[in-house]
C-alpha positions as MATLAB code, in Angstrom:
seq = 'MSTTMTIDPSSISQPELHSYLLTAVAPRPICFASTIDKEGNINLSPFSFFNVFSSNPPIMVFSPARGRGNTLKHSLLNTKEVPEVVINIVDFPIVEQMSLSSTAYEKDVNEFVKSGLTAAPSEKVKPPRVAESPVSFECTVDKIIELGNTPGAGNLIIAKVELIHIQEKFLNDTGKLDPLKLDLVGRMGGSWYTRASGDSLFEIPKPIQTKGIGVDNLPEGIRNSTILTGNNLGRLGNLEKLPSSSEVNAIAEDDEVVMLHKKLKENPIKLKEELHWISQKILESGETVKAISILMHAEKIN';
ca = [
     155.410   60.052   72.035;
     154.421   64.144   72.870;
     154.488   65.409   76.432;
     151.329   66.240   77.897;
     150.654   69.603   79.740;
     148.123   68.813   82.545;
     146.160   72.032   83.884;
     143.930   72.481   87.241;
     140.705   74.605   85.744;
     141.369   76.095   89.066;
     144.898   77.377   88.569;
     144.298   79.487   85.823;
     141.889   82.476   84.856;
     138.215   82.202   83.381;
     139.429   83.428   80.006;
     142.283   81.214   79.876;
     140.010   78.218   80.604;
     136.947   79.294   78.489;
     139.225   78.988   75.518;
     140.850   75.612   76.303;
     137.447   74.420   76.429;
     135.776   76.018   73.504;
     139.042   75.158   71.357;
     138.952   71.281   72.507;
     135.362   70.958   72.222;
     134.703   71.137   69.099;
     133.159   71.257   66.169;
     130.031   72.372   68.218;
     126.597   72.787   66.656;
     125.060   76.258   66.432;
     121.730   77.452   68.142;
     120.824   80.401   66.072;
     117.681   81.580   68.761;
     115.019   83.660   68.498;
     113.326   84.804   71.573;
     110.784   87.615   72.416;
     110.014   89.670   75.496;
     106.734   90.688   77.371;
     107.000   93.935   75.413;
     106.961   92.468   72.140;
     111.207   93.090   71.322;
     112.497   90.264   69.687;
     116.056   89.067   69.707;
     118.152   87.172   67.304;
     121.366   85.082   68.933;
     124.129   82.381   67.988;
     125.095   80.016   70.872;
     127.277   77.483   70.160;
     126.453   75.659   73.963;
     124.111   73.520   71.944;
     122.680   70.040   71.307;
     119.531   67.616   71.330;
     119.402   65.489   74.222;
     116.260   63.195   73.806;
     113.884   62.592   70.947;
     110.801   61.097   73.170;
     110.407   63.822   74.335;
     111.790   66.011   71.969;
     114.623   67.941   73.736;
     117.074   70.644   72.970;
     119.218   72.664   75.530;
     121.640   75.129   74.727;
     123.290   77.528   77.175;
     123.405   81.370   77.122;
     126.813   82.403   79.578;
     127.371   85.211   81.819;
     129.677   87.860   80.046;
     132.636   88.877   81.548;
     130.797   91.980   83.504;
     128.745   89.255   84.085;
     126.152   90.300   82.376;
     122.987   88.401   81.295;
     122.116   87.623   77.617;
     119.379   88.910   76.223;
     117.992   85.733   75.148;
     118.347   84.236   78.702;
     115.907   87.189   79.604;
     113.498   86.836   77.359;
     113.071   82.785   77.837;
     112.320   83.787   81.660;
     109.477   86.465   80.727;
     108.488   84.288   77.810;
     109.426   80.934   78.089;
     109.292   79.857   74.300;
     112.345   80.080   71.613;
     112.648   79.008   68.101;
     115.794   77.395   67.696;
     117.312   77.908   63.840;
     119.869   75.702   62.089;
     122.800   77.499   60.496;
     124.184   76.927   57.316;
     126.800   78.056   55.168;
     124.838   80.989   53.012;
     123.818   82.561   56.358;
     126.877   82.431   58.085;
     128.416   85.644   58.069;
     124.715   86.971   59.067;
     124.559   84.668   62.051;
     128.192   86.051   62.873;
     126.419   89.533   62.870;
     123.775   88.997   64.901;
     126.177   87.982   67.685;
     127.148   91.832   68.338;
     125.966   93.151   71.883;
     123.042   95.174   70.597;
     120.885   96.832   72.815;
     117.818   95.081   74.251;
     115.375   96.796   72.349;
     117.578   96.402   68.457;
     116.025   93.623   66.227;
     118.701   91.251   65.475;
     116.586   90.161   62.283;
     116.701   93.631   61.216;
     120.798   94.748   61.631;
     121.819   90.882   59.871;
     119.336   91.009   57.402;
     117.733   87.777   57.739;
     114.157   87.520   57.022;
     111.541   87.109   60.093;
     108.896   84.487   59.659;
     105.759   83.875   61.569;
     105.994   80.866   63.561;
     102.766   78.720   64.395;
     102.814   77.325   67.944;
     105.131   80.426   69.516;
     105.544   84.060   69.701;
     109.199   84.259   68.365;
     109.626   84.416   64.719;
     111.460   81.799   63.056;
     114.810   82.214   60.303;
     112.877   81.601   56.988;
     116.567   81.304   55.233;
     117.340   78.840   58.134;
     117.145   75.063   56.548;
     115.506   73.612   59.480;
     114.049   75.947   62.511;
     112.479   74.481   65.846;
     109.559   75.688   67.354;
     110.201   75.195   71.139;
     108.713   76.045   74.863;
     111.033   76.277   77.535;
     110.469   73.904   79.869;
     113.162   74.563   82.590;
     116.414   76.804   82.952;
     119.057   75.887   85.562;
     121.673   78.158   86.337;
     124.887   76.834   86.784;
     126.599   79.337   88.576;
     126.126   83.515   89.697;
     129.731   84.633   88.152;
     131.035   85.328   84.691;
     131.373   82.142   82.476;
     128.638   80.157   84.088;
     126.466   78.579   81.991;
     122.385   78.760   82.276;
     120.486   75.854   80.848;
     117.764   76.253   78.784;
     115.639   73.196   78.375;
     113.502   73.329   75.353;
     110.907   71.075   74.279;
     110.599   70.964   70.276;
     106.564   71.736   69.626;
     106.916   72.154   65.948;
     109.750   71.555   62.893;
     110.083   73.563   60.034;
     112.077   71.855   57.106;
     112.870   73.397   53.365;
     112.015   70.811   51.072;
     114.921   71.118   49.318;
     117.388   69.838   51.988;
     115.224   66.713   51.669;
     116.611   63.734   49.852;
     114.466   60.965   47.739;
     113.186   59.041   50.986;
     112.135   62.334   52.479;
     114.699   62.416   55.254;
     117.691   65.375   55.816;
     120.478   65.039   53.330;
     123.764   65.441   55.286;
     125.203   66.318   51.795;
     122.471   69.382   51.393;
     122.574   70.978   54.322;
     125.912   72.779   54.183;
     126.112   73.328   57.809;
     128.574   75.392   59.814;
     130.136   74.370   63.309;
     131.844   76.709   65.969;
     135.164   75.920   66.690;
     137.583   78.262   68.905;
     138.154   81.594   68.920;
     136.724   83.087   65.809;
     137.063   79.959   63.686;
     134.371   77.899   61.952;
     133.979   74.312   60.625;
     131.815   73.699   57.760;
     130.270   70.153   56.836;
     130.707   69.813   53.293;
     132.369   68.117   50.453;
     135.351   66.308   51.392;
     135.186   67.207   55.286;
     131.794   64.858   54.998;
     132.735   61.075   55.589;
     130.694   58.070   56.090;
     131.542   55.026   58.655;
     129.552   52.142   58.229;
     128.392   50.377   61.573;
     126.504   47.794   62.489;
     123.148   49.190   64.695;
     120.882   45.867   65.076;
     124.251   43.810   65.919;
     127.879   43.619   67.227;
     130.785   44.457   65.615;
     133.733   41.306   66.437;
     136.201   43.912   67.615;
     139.531   44.948   67.424;
     140.706   41.809   69.533;
     138.720   39.756   67.734;
     140.969   40.125   64.723;
     144.378   37.981   63.746;
     147.011   39.344   65.635;
     149.379   39.909   62.312;
     146.173   41.939   61.663;
     145.907   43.630   64.889;
     150.033   44.686   65.007;
     150.092   45.683   61.212;
     152.715   48.695   60.721;
     150.774   49.780   58.039;
     146.988   49.756   59.380;
     145.760   52.798   61.470;
     143.633   52.426   64.489;
     141.011   53.862   62.370;
     141.340   50.882   60.138;
     141.474   48.568   62.896;
     138.378   50.381   63.896;
     136.640   49.841   60.635;
     137.720   45.964   60.638;
     136.436   45.586   64.387;
     133.157   46.956   62.980;
     132.733   43.981   60.841;
     129.826   41.238   62.201;
     132.178   38.143   61.359;
     135.612   37.153   59.802;
     135.318   36.097   55.895;
     134.674   32.109   55.657;
     137.643   29.834   54.487;
     136.021   30.085   50.925;
     136.050   33.736   50.866;
     139.668   33.756   51.906;
     140.677   31.644   49.187;
     138.663   33.094   46.540;
     140.613   36.415   47.237;
     143.586   34.594   45.998;
     142.578   34.888   42.679;
     142.454   38.710   42.826;
     144.325   40.289   39.882;
     146.150   42.259   41.871;
     146.851   39.624   44.528;
     148.128   37.530   41.528;
     150.327   40.114   40.381;
     151.743   40.606   43.937;
     152.516   36.877   44.213;
     154.123   36.631   41.167;
     156.025   40.049   41.546;
     157.433   39.396   45.289;
     157.618   35.467   45.393;
     160.687   35.832   46.052;
     160.170   37.875   49.559;
     157.274   36.971   51.451;
     157.926   39.844   54.098;
     157.334   42.239   51.235;
     154.630   40.241   50.021;
     152.838   40.600   53.204;
     153.654   44.458   53.545;
     152.204   45.141   50.289;
     148.866   43.120   50.378;
     148.407   45.259   54.072;
     149.069   48.065   51.652;
     146.687   47.537   49.100;
     143.820   46.499   51.841;
     144.283   49.619   53.263;
     143.521   51.501   50.039;
     140.655   49.149   49.579;
     139.333   49.495   52.726;
     139.279   53.123   52.505;
     137.420   52.918   49.533;
     134.533   51.286   51.397;
     135.252   47.490   50.345;
     135.675   46.392   53.720;
     134.970   42.413   53.122;
     137.255   42.194   50.350;
     139.857   44.386   52.726;
     139.818   42.080   55.564;
     139.800   38.703   53.009;
     143.131   39.959   51.398;
     144.360   40.718   55.163;
     143.546   37.225   56.176;
     145.171   35.818   52.867;
     148.316   37.483   54.095;
     148.149   35.627   57.490;
     148.763   32.669   55.438;
     152.119   33.623   54.012;
     154.955   32.290   55.787;
];
């Protein structure tokens, strides 16, 4: 078992603490915020202290932190002057332009121009939206909460969604946003990002209206398996119920199970181990009921 390093946040410097926090708490979604000041100067900046916090009312929160010289972000200053913001979602095709816009340009510099992104007029708020973004949220700023007055202190901008723009090519056949099409980007620590596409996307079937039986209700031999991982047990624990005796008996006729019995009939310990291996493969392919049925069958072997 590995050793653990324990850190008191007050015992290290703010940059060190910043690094630990942002590297550990990741990946983080990116708020690509477009704002405007009272003179009409437009700013476009990314923030990864960001998430959605409510759907009724629809609320998003992002936090421009104070800089190392205790400077305030233009986005924060703008929302104090004009309490409106467009939160644009970042996908992989615009990630490099998003990164470029994070440069600390002077206040009168328009990052839409610097980054080469297109400013599309908004309908309910003054700041423009990023036309290339897959989804944009026009928001009014409900409240700003200052968390401190020293370098690294955040400023929570609580924004209410007033209008949503979605590029239709990112919808599925039922009109819902498709995670496989979105190709979103998340922020990691340092200069690292992550891409939510391809093999990095996976689905975990989970009962929403019902309760899973829990790992504690799995048979002891399954809970203490030397083959199954914690993720495997978590998937099994999400089942609404264990298979019936007839389902367990029926799995004994499965071709792969029959073959293993013939091959290892003289070695019941090895047979149970192999049944756990094939159950794991079946489980990871998404056939949870079949996997638990084989595992329950294995429990009957003496």
